[in-house]
C-alpha positions as CSV (number, residue, x, y, z in Angstrom):
1,M,102.3,51.9,66.9
2,K,101.2,53.5,63.7
3,C,103.4,56.4,62.4
4,P,101.4,59.6,62.2
5,F,103.4,60.7,59.2
6,C,103.5,57.7,56.9
7,S,101.1,55.3,58.7
8,Y,103.7,52.5,58.8
9,E,102.8,50.0,61.6
10,E,106.2,49.6,63.2
11,S,108.4,52.0,65.2
12,K,111.1,51.7,67.8
13,V,111.2,53.4,71.2
14,V,114.1,55.9,71.4
15,D,113.4,57.3,74.9
16,S,111.0,56.5,77.7
17,R,110.3,58.4,80.9
18,P,107.6,58.7,83.5
19,T,105.4,61.8,83.6
20,D,102.5,63.0,85.8
21,E,104.0,61.6,89.0
22,G,104.3,58.1,87.4
23,E,100.7,58.0,86.2
24,R,101.8,57.9,82.5
25,I,104.9,57.0,80.5
26,R,106.1,59.3,77.7
27,R,107.8,57.5,74.9
28,R,109.7,59.0,72.0
29,R,109.4,56.7,69.0
30,E,111.1,56.6,65.6
31,C,109.3,55.2,62.5
32,I,111.2,52.4,61.0
33,S,110.0,53.3,57.5
34,C,110.3,57.1,57.3
35,G,112.6,57.8,60.2
36,K,110.5,60.6,61.7
37,R,110.0,60.8,65.4
38,F,106.8,61.2,67.4
39,T,105.7,61.0,71.0
40,T,103.2,58.6,72.6
41,Y,101.8,58.3,76.1
42,E,100.9,55.2,77.9
43,I,98.4,55.4,80.8
44,I,97.1,52.9,83.2
45,E,93.9,51.5,82.0
46,S,91.2,52.0,84.6
47,V,87.4,51.6,84.9
48,P,86.0,53.9,82.3
49,I,84.1,57.0,83.3
50,V,80.8,57.4,81.5
51,V,79.6,60.9,80.7
52,V,75.9,61.6,80.9
53,K,75.1,64.3,78.3
54,K,72.4,66.9,78.6
55,D,70.1,64.9,76.3
56,K,70.6,61.9,78.7
57,S,72.8,60.0,76.2
58,R,75.9,58.4,77.5
59,Q,79.4,58.2,76.1
60,A,82.9,57.3,77.4
61,F,85.0,60.1,78.9
62,D,87.4,61.4,76.3
63,R,90.4,63.4,77.6
64,V,91.3,64.5,74.0
65,K,87.8,66.1,73.6
66,L,88.3,67.9,76.9
67,F,91.7,69.0,75.9
68,N,90.6,70.3,72.5
69,G,87.7,72.2,74.0
70,M,90.1,74.0,76.4
71,L,92.6,74.5,73.6
72,R,90.0,76.4,71.5
73,A,89.1,78.6,74.5
74,C,92.8,79.4,75.1
75,E,93.6,80.2,71.4
76,K,95.9,83.2,71.1
77,R,96.2,83.4,74.9
78,P,99.3,83.1,77.0
79,V,98.5,79.6,78.2
80,S,100.9,76.8,77.4
81,I,100.1,73.3,76.2
82,D,101.8,72.0,79.3
83,Q,99.4,74.1,81.5
84,L,96.4,72.7,79.6
85,E,97.7,69.2,79.8
86,K,98.1,69.6,83.6
87,V,94.5,70.8,84.0
88,V,93.2,67.8,81.9
89,V,95.2,65.5,84.2
90,E,93.8,67.2,87.3
91,I,90.3,66.9,86.1
92,E,90.7,63.3,84.9
93,T,92.3,62.4,88.3
94,E,89.5,64.1,90.2
95,L,86.9,62.1,88.2
96,Q,88.8,58.8,88.6
97,N,89.1,59.4,92.3
98,S,85.4,60.0,92.8
99,L,83.3,57.0,93.6
100,D,80.9,57.8,90.7
101,R,81.5,55.9,87.4
102,E,78.9,58.2,85.7
103,V,79.4,61.9,85.7
104,T,77.3,64.6,84.0
105,S,78.7,66.8,81.3
106,V,77.5,69.7,83.4
107,H,79.8,68.6,86.2
108,I,82.8,68.3,83.9
109,G,82.0,71.8,82.4
110,E,82.0,73.3,85.8
111,L,85.3,71.7,86.7
112,V,86.8,73.1,83.4
113,M,85.4,76.6,84.1
114,D,86.8,76.6,87.7
115,K,90.3,75.6,86.4
116,L,90.2,78.1,83.4
117,K,89.1,80.9,85.7
118,K,92.3,80.5,87.7
119,L,94.4,80.0,84.6
120,D,93.2,82.7,82.2
121,E,90.0,84.8,82.6
122,V,89.6,85.5,78.9
123,A,89.8,81.7,78.2
124,Y,87.3,81.2,81.0
125,V,84.8,83.6,79.4
126,R,85.3,82.1,76.0
127,F,84.6,78.6,77.3
128,A,81.7,79.8,79.4
129,S,80.1,81.5,76.4
130,V,80.0,78.2,74.4
131,Y,79.3,76.0,77.4
132,R,76.5,78.0,78.9
133,Q,75.2,78.9,75.4
134,F,75.0,82.7,75.9
135,K,72.0,83.8,73.9
136,D,72.8,87.5,73.7
137,I,75.1,90.3,74.9
138,N,73.2,90.7,78.2
139,T,73.9,87.2,79.2
140,F,77.5,87.7,78.3
141,M,77.7,90.9,80.4
142,E,76.1,89.2,83.4
143,E,78.9,86.6,83.4
144,L,81.5,89.4,83.1
145,T,79.9,91.3,85.9
146,K,80.0,88.2,88.2
147,L,83.7,87.7,87.3
148,L,84.6,91.3,88.1
149,A,82.6,91.2,91.4
150,N,84.6,88.1,92.5
151,E,87.8,90.0,91.9
152,S,87.0,92.8,94.4
């Protein structure tokens, strides 16, 4: 495992424990060269999920890309990294458990919005504004109106 600090190729495992109900293993590692510690996760390799983009191109599902998109939406919001990681695991598990090996980016976006709406409404609106490509303030207001109507 390459050290993220000095790029040395060897490290030793200091601690290892299961996470996410045994779906992954969290390992604390220490670089043999610089002595700094870092965390890695091992996951069971499964049949890859292929994401069909809006332009009909296809690419492998990337949990990091999903996490980063949600992280941007939750910037400066009271949402912890652990909460985001849990949502990513839930979405990935839902996709893995479906019988479809190809899933549209639209479907993934809807799953993210459903989860964010429950987690933090401001993060939801931020994500929706980018995902749905709000063209103007009226489109933005329509989404806010729907959100407020669902609360009552």
